[in-house]
C-alpha positions as CSV (number, residue, x, y, z in Angstrom):
1,M,116.6,82.5,60.8
2,R,118.4,80.6,63.9
3,A,115.7,79.3,66.1
4,I,115.4,80.8,69.8
5,S,115.9,78.3,72.5
6,A,113.1,77.6,75.0
7,N,115.7,79.0,77.7
8,A,116.5,81.9,75.9
9,Q,112.7,82.8,75.4
10,R,112.1,82.6,79.0
11,G,114.9,84.6,79.7
12,S,113.7,87.3,77.3
13,R,110.1,87.5,79.0
14,R,111.8,87.5,82.6
15,D,114.1,90.3,81.3
16,F,111.4,92.4,79.8
17,L,109.4,91.9,83.2
18,R,112.3,92.7,85.3
19,L,113.2,96.0,83.4
20,A,109.5,97.3,83.7
21,A,109.6,96.6,87.4
22,V,113.0,98.3,87.7
23,A,111.5,101.1,86.3
24,G,108.9,101.6,88.6
25,F,105.9,100.9,85.9
26,P,105.3,97.2,86.4
27,A,101.8,97.7,84.9
28,I,102.7,100.1,82.2
29,V,104.5,98.3,79.3
30,P,105.2,99.1,75.4
31,A,102.2,98.6,73.2
32,S,103.9,96.1,71.1
33,A,104.2,93.8,74.2
34,L,100.5,94.3,75.3
35,G,97.8,91.7,73.8
36,R,94.2,92.8,73.0
37,G,92.7,95.0,75.7
38,G,96.0,96.3,77.0
39,R,96.9,93.0,78.8
40,V,100.3,91.8,78.9
41,A,101.1,89.3,75.9
42,P,101.2,85.8,76.8
43,S,104.7,85.8,75.2
44,N,105.7,88.4,77.9
45,R,104.3,86.8,81.0
46,V,105.8,84.4,83.7
47,T,104.6,81.0,82.8
48,V,103.2,79.0,85.4
49,G,102.6,75.1,86.0
50,V,100.6,73.9,88.9
51,I,101.0,70.9,90.6
52,G,98.3,69.8,92.9
53,T,95.0,70.9,92.0
54,G,92.6,69.9,94.8
55,N,91.8,71.8,97.8
56,Q,94.2,74.9,98.1
57,G,95.6,74.5,94.4
58,M,91.9,75.4,93.0
59,N,91.8,78.4,94.8
60,D,95.5,79.6,94.0
61,I,94.9,79.2,90.4
62,Q,92.0,81.7,90.7
63,S,94.6,84.1,92.3
64,F,97.3,83.9,90.0
65,L,94.9,84.1,87.1
66,K,94.4,87.9,88.6
67,D,97.7,88.7,87.9
68,D,98.1,89.6,84.2
69,R,101.7,89.1,84.1
70,V,101.0,85.1,84.6
71,Q,100.2,82.5,82.0
72,I,99.3,79.3,83.6
73,V,100.3,76.8,80.8
74,A,100.1,73.3,82.7
75,V,98.0,71.7,85.7
76,C,99.2,68.4,87.0
77,D,97.4,66.0,89.5
78,V,97.1,62.2,90.1
79,N,93.5,62.7,90.4
80,R,91.4,63.1,87.0
81,E,88.1,64.5,88.7
82,S,86.5,63.9,91.9
83,P,84.5,65.3,95.0
84,G,86.2,64.9,98.2
85,Y,87.6,68.2,98.5
86,W,86.7,71.4,100.5
87,D,83.2,71.0,101.4
88,G,83.0,68.1,99.2
89,K,83.6,69.9,96.0
90,V,85.2,68.6,93.0
91,G,88.9,69.0,92.1
92,G,91.6,67.2,90.1
93,R,93.4,68.1,86.7
94,E,90.5,68.3,84.6
95,P,88.6,70.7,86.5
96,A,91.7,72.7,86.9
97,K,92.3,72.8,83.2
98,R,88.9,73.9,82.4
99,L,89.2,76.6,85.0
100,V,92.3,78.0,83.3
101,E,91.0,77.8,79.8
102,K,87.7,79.2,80.5
103,H,89.5,82.5,82.2
104,Y,91.8,82.7,79.1
105,A,88.7,82.1,76.5
106,A,86.7,85.0,78.0
107,N,89.4,87.5,76.7
108,R,89.9,86.2,73.2
109,P,87.6,87.3,70.4
110,S,86.6,83.7,69.4
111,G,85.9,82.9,73.0
112,D,87.8,79.8,72.9
113,Y,91.2,78.7,74.5
114,R,93.1,75.4,74.6
115,G,96.4,76.5,75.8
116,C,96.6,74.6,79.3
117,D,98.0,71.1,79.4
118,A,97.1,68.6,82.0
119,Y,99.6,66.1,83.4
120,V,99.5,63.3,86.0
121,D,103.3,63.2,86.6
122,F,104.8,66.2,88.1
123,R,108.0,65.6,86.2
124,E,106.7,66.1,82.9
125,V,105.8,69.8,84.2
126,L,109.5,70.3,85.3
127,G,110.5,69.0,82.1
128,R,108.9,71.6,80.0
129,K,111.7,74.2,79.3
130,D,108.9,77.1,78.8
131,I,108.0,77.1,82.3
132,D,109.5,79.8,84.5
133,A,107.9,78.9,87.8
134,V,105.6,76.1,89.6
135,E,103.1,76.0,92.3
136,I,103.3,72.9,94.5
137,A,99.8,72.5,96.2
138,T,100.4,68.9,96.9
139,P,99.4,67.1,100.2
140,D,102.1,67.7,102.9
141,H,104.0,64.3,102.4
142,W,104.4,65.2,98.7
143,H,105.9,68.7,99.3
144,A,109.8,67.9,99.4
145,I,110.4,65.7,96.5
146,P,108.8,67.8,93.7
147,V,110.2,71.1,95.5
148,L,113.8,69.5,95.3
149,E,113.2,68.5,91.5
150,A,112.0,72.0,90.7
151,C,115.3,73.3,92.1
152,L,117.2,70.8,90.0
153,A,115.2,72.0,87.1
154,R,115.9,75.7,88.0
155,K,112.2,76.5,88.3
156,D,111.1,79.3,90.9
157,I,108.7,77.8,93.4
158,Y,105.3,78.7,95.2
159,C,105.0,75.9,97.6
160,Q,101.9,75.9,100.1
161,K,102.5,75.6,103.9
162,P,103.3,73.5,106.0
163,L,106.5,73.5,104.2
164,A,107.5,70.0,104.7
165,L,106.4,66.7,106.2
166,T,109.4,66.4,108.6
167,I,112.4,68.6,110.2
168,A,114.8,66.7,107.9
169,E,112.7,67.4,104.5
170,G,112.5,71.1,105.4
171,R,116.4,71.2,105.9
172,A,116.7,69.7,102.5
173,M,114.3,72.0,101.0
174,S,115.8,75.2,102.1
175,Y,119.3,73.9,101.4
176,A,118.3,73.1,97.7
177,V,116.3,76.3,97.3
178,N,119.4,78.5,98.4
179,K,122.0,76.4,96.3
180,H,120.2,76.7,93.0
181,R,119.0,80.1,93.8
182,V,115.4,79.8,92.9
183,V,112.9,82.2,94.2
184,F,110.7,80.6,96.8
185,Q,107.4,81.7,98.4
186,T,105.9,79.8,101.3
187,G,102.0,79.7,101.2
188,S,101.8,81.3,104.6
189,Q,99.8,84.4,103.2
190,Q,99.5,85.8,106.6
191,R,102.7,87.3,106.0
192,S,101.0,89.4,103.4
193,D,98.3,90.7,105.9
194,P,98.9,94.1,107.1
195,H,97.2,93.4,110.5
196,F,99.8,90.8,111.4
197,R,102.6,93.1,110.1
198,Q,101.6,95.8,112.0
199,A,101.1,93.9,115.1
200,C,104.6,92.6,114.8
201,E,106.4,96.0,114.2
202,L,104.6,97.2,117.4
203,V,106.3,94.3,119.2
204,R,109.5,94.2,117.5
205,N,109.8,98.1,118.4
206,G,109.3,97.9,122.0
207,R,105.9,99.1,122.3
208,I,104.9,96.4,124.6
209,G,108.0,96.5,126.6
210,D,109.8,93.3,127.1
211,L,108.3,90.6,125.6
212,K,107.4,87.7,128.0
213,V,105.0,85.2,126.6
214,V,103.3,84.6,123.0
215,R,100.0,82.7,123.0
216,V,99.3,81.1,119.7
217,G,95.9,79.8,119.2
218,L,95.1,77.2,116.6
219,P,91.9,75.1,115.8
220,G,91.7,71.7,117.4
221,G,89.5,68.6,116.0
222,R,89.3,66.6,112.6
223,P,86.7,68.6,110.8
224,D,85.3,66.6,107.9
225,F,86.1,68.8,105.1
226,G,85.9,66.6,102.7
227,K,82.7,65.0,103.5
228,T,84.0,61.6,103.4
229,G,84.1,61.0,107.0
230,D,81.8,58.1,107.0
231,R,83.8,56.2,104.5
232,K,86.9,54.9,106.1
233,Q,86.5,51.5,105.2
234,V,88.5,50.1,102.2
235,E,87.0,50.8,98.8
236,P,87.9,50.1,95.3
237,V,90.1,52.9,94.0
238,P,88.2,55.0,91.6
239,A,88.7,55.4,87.9
240,G,90.9,58.2,87.2
241,F,92.8,58.4,90.5
242,E,96.5,57.1,90.6
243,Y,96.1,56.0,94.1
244,D,99.8,54.4,94.3
245,R,101.3,57.8,93.1
246,W,99.2,59.6,95.7
247,L,100.8,57.6,98.4
248,G,104.1,58.2,96.9
249,P,106.9,58.0,99.6
250,A,104.2,57.4,102.3
251,P,103.7,53.9,103.8
252,Q,101.5,51.5,101.8
253,A,97.8,51.5,102.7
254,P,94.5,50.5,101.3
255,Y,92.3,53.1,99.4
256,A,89.6,54.6,101.6
257,P,87.9,58.0,100.2
258,A,88.2,59.3,103.8
259,R,92.2,59.0,103.6
260,C,92.9,61.2,100.5
261,H,92.1,64.8,99.3
262,V,91.4,67.4,102.0
263,N,91.0,65.0,104.9
264,F,94.7,63.7,104.6
265,R,95.4,66.1,107.0
266,W,94.1,63.9,109.9
267,I,96.4,60.7,109.1
268,Y,99.9,61.3,110.6
269,D,101.4,59.5,107.6
270,Y,100.8,62.5,105.4
271,S,100.3,65.4,107.6
272,G,100.5,66.7,111.4
273,G,97.0,67.6,111.8
274,Q,95.8,71.1,112.8
275,V,99.3,71.4,114.6
276,T,101.1,71.7,111.5
277,D,98.0,72.9,109.1
278,W,97.8,76.2,111.0
279,G,100.9,75.8,112.3
280,G,102.3,77.0,108.9
281,H,100.5,80.2,109.8
282,H,100.3,81.5,113.4
283,P,103.6,80.3,114.9
284,D,105.4,81.7,111.8
285,C,103.8,85.0,112.5
286,A,104.8,84.7,116.2
287,Q,108.3,84.0,115.2
288,W,108.1,87.2,113.1
289,G,106.9,89.2,116.0
290,M,109.7,87.6,118.3
291,G,112.4,88.2,115.9
292,T,113.2,84.6,115.9
293,E,112.5,83.8,112.2
294,L,115.9,82.2,111.7
295,T,116.4,80.5,114.8
296,G,114.0,78.5,117.2
297,P,113.2,77.6,120.6
298,I,115.7,75.5,122.9
299,E,113.2,73.5,124.7
300,I,109.4,71.9,124.3
301,R,107.7,71.7,127.5
302,N,104.6,70.6,129.0
303,A,103.3,68.8,126.1
304,H,99.8,67.4,126.3
305,A,97.5,65.9,123.6
306,E,94.6,63.9,123.0
307,F,94.0,61.5,120.3
308,A,90.5,60.5,119.7
309,A,89.8,56.9,118.9
310,D,89.0,56.6,115.3
311,P,89.6,53.6,112.8
312,L,91.6,56.0,110.4
313,W,92.2,59.7,111.8
314,N,95.0,59.7,114.2
315,T,96.3,63.1,114.8
316,A,95.7,65.3,117.8
317,T,92.2,66.6,118.4
318,E,93.1,68.5,121.9
319,F,96.9,69.8,122.2
320,S,99.0,72.2,124.1
321,F,102.7,72.6,124.1
322,E,105.2,75.4,125.3
323,A,108.6,76.2,123.2
324,V,111.0,78.0,125.3
325,Y,113.5,80.3,123.8
326,E,117.0,81.1,124.9
327,N,116.0,84.4,126.2
328,G,113.2,82.9,128.3
329,V,110.5,84.1,126.2
330,R,107.7,81.0,125.8
331,M,105.6,80.6,123.0
332,I,102.4,78.4,124.1
333,V,100.7,76.7,121.5
334,S,97.3,75.5,122.2
335,N,93.7,74.8,120.4
336,R,92.3,76.2,123.8
337,N,94.1,79.6,123.3
338,T,92.5,82.5,121.5
339,M,92.8,82.0,117.8
340,G,95.5,84.0,116.3
341,V,98.5,85.2,117.9
342,T,98.8,87.3,121.3
343,F,102.2,89.0,122.4
344,E,102.6,89.8,126.2
345,G,104.9,92.1,127.3
346,T,105.9,94.1,130.5
347,K,104.1,97.3,129.2
348,G,101.1,95.8,127.4
349,K,99.7,93.3,124.7
350,V,99.0,93.1,121.2
351,Y,96.8,90.5,119.3
352,A,96.6,89.7,115.6
353,N,94.4,87.4,113.6
354,R,93.2,87.7,110.0
355,G,91.6,90.9,109.1
356,K,92.5,92.7,112.7
357,H,94.8,93.8,115.4
358,T,94.2,94.9,118.8
359,A,96.2,96.0,121.6
360,E,96.0,96.5,125.6
361,P,96.3,99.6,126.3
362,E,94.6,101.0,123.1
363,S,96.9,103.7,122.9
364,I,99.3,101.5,121.5
365,L,97.8,101.3,118.3
366,A,98.4,104.8,117.9
367,S,101.9,104.6,118.1
368,K,104.1,105.3,114.7
369,I,106.9,103.4,113.8
370,G,109.7,106.0,113.1
371,P,112.0,105.9,110.0
372,D,114.8,104.4,112.1
373,E,112.9,101.8,113.6
374,I,112.5,98.4,112.5
375,H,110.1,98.2,109.5
376,L,109.1,94.5,108.3
377,Y,109.0,93.3,104.8
378,R,105.7,94.9,103.1
379,S,103.5,92.5,100.9
380,D,99.9,93.3,100.3
381,D,99.2,90.4,98.1
382,H,101.1,87.2,98.5
383,F,100.7,85.8,95.2
384,R,101.6,89.0,93.4
385,N,104.6,89.4,95.8
386,F,106.0,86.1,94.6
387,I,105.8,86.9,90.7
388,D,107.3,90.4,91.6
389,C,110.2,88.6,93.0
390,V,110.3,86.0,90.1
391,I,111.0,89.1,87.9
392,S,113.1,91.2,90.3
393,R,115.1,88.0,91.8
394,G,114.6,89.6,95.0
395,P,113.6,87.8,98.4
396,T,110.0,87.2,98.9
397,A,107.5,87.7,101.9
398,A,107.7,83.9,103.1
399,P,111.4,82.6,102.2
400,V,111.9,78.9,102.6
401,E,114.5,79.1,105.6
402,V,111.9,81.3,107.6
403,A,109.2,78.7,106.8
404,H,111.2,75.6,107.8
405,R,112.2,77.3,110.9
406,S,108.7,78.3,111.8
407,I,107.2,74.7,111.2
408,T,110.0,73.0,112.9
409,I,108.2,74.3,116.2
410,C,105.2,72.5,115.4
411,H,106.9,69.2,114.2
412,L,108.8,69.3,117.7
413,G,105.5,69.9,119.6
414,N,103.9,66.9,117.7
415,I,106.9,64.9,118.6
416,A,106.8,65.6,122.1
417,M,102.9,65.2,122.4
418,R,103.1,62.0,120.5
419,L,105.9,60.3,122.7
420,G,104.4,61.8,125.8
421,R,107.5,64.0,126.6
422,K,107.4,66.6,129.2
423,S,110.4,68.0,128.1
424,L,112.4,67.9,124.9
425,K,115.6,69.6,124.4
426,W,116.5,71.1,121.1
427,D,119.6,72.8,119.6
428,P,118.2,75.1,117.0
429,R,122.1,75.6,115.6
430,T,122.5,72.1,114.9
431,E,118.9,71.2,114.5
432,Q,119.3,68.1,116.7
433,I,117.1,66.9,119.7
434,I,119.5,66.4,122.5
435,G,119.5,63.3,124.6
436,D,116.6,61.4,123.0
437,D,117.3,58.9,120.6
438,E,113.8,57.8,120.1
439,A,112.6,61.5,119.5
440,S,115.5,62.1,117.3
441,R,114.5,59.4,115.0
442,M,111.4,61.2,114.4
443,L,113.1,64.1,112.9
444,S,113.0,62.2,109.6
445,R,110.6,59.2,108.3
446,P,111.4,56.3,106.3
447,Y,110.3,56.5,102.4
448,R,108.5,53.5,100.8
449,E,110.7,51.3,98.8
450,G,111.0,52.6,95.4
451,W,111.1,56.2,96.8
452,T,114.1,58.5,97.8
453,L,114.8,62.2,98.2
454,P,116.5,63.8,95.2
455,T,120.1,64.3,95.6
456,V,120.7,68.2,95.1
């Protein structure tokens, strides 16, 4: 009998699920395709590898495990196992492997399962022909390289927010995703929150009149999420942690526990602080309501920031800037604004945050969106939406280009604040800063010797 190639097996699995979904019965499949207990058989599931199993990666694994159409077959992290993640919790590839195998073991008569492999090098995951999709939940400075490599390997991608460390990386990622036609979901899960969607629909359909100002509230400070804030001095690299790989394309720097894992967000070499962490959420929903998802502002104004003195952490602790659009609408981003997004128009206001939305006057909330009006993309579960689209090959709730345009606002804000610019002119068509060479150089960052962005 002729052997069936791994690519053919992957195609068969996707085709089976796609046909089931098209038929309108994504959860009803022939008995021959089911395992014990009516679950989708592993051979007919979307196979997933998770790259980055620390902070968000561990949470996302649990979300994917709730979907019987998914089979997690690989996890990858440069850290074997250690504390220093959310609230000081333990993360790494070995805890992730145990989490996955414990879940699948619970559904086997033997109570045992050993089908999830653990890797240090993400390229080994991408090299597996039996993997359909990957999640990339690495630190921000480690998004672009694996995303581009995943595109070259024709893997569908769920990538955590913020999309990229720089505007140049984000543009390269969007180009690669579209060139290689892979399905891409950004982990800006507020796109799957009905309150944000409903609020944005009210704004897009003119229920608050002409939109004038959008106030975006983000948190400030540098919280010690990893419980390592008292360990900012140089220490020996712990066993099981491939620290040089963790640095990757970022500048060489000595190891300190407060530099890595969840607290990486407070160091500009690896992230943009609260501005880009939460900037992957609320400015994104602001653009959704503004209808500017595929463009951006023409100017950043009135940028102010405070950078509290610290031996290691250097992102802004207090911040504010305005993004001005061609139609005159202003998006004001600040840690002093009410957390969430407030749309202000000539006839009222609409506010949205996780789990709620309100309006002034309240009567706006009773307004129904008619069949001929604007209805925004509906998703009620961000992870299931990604798997739906892997099967159907349709667009996701949070596509790469939309994510790139949203986080660009925050990158520009950081550039203006770090340079002390009161005004930064931006051309959203060419994605270039106008008349400021110093600021323009910050659209990208040099990579450490030996590291390059893959050519796609």
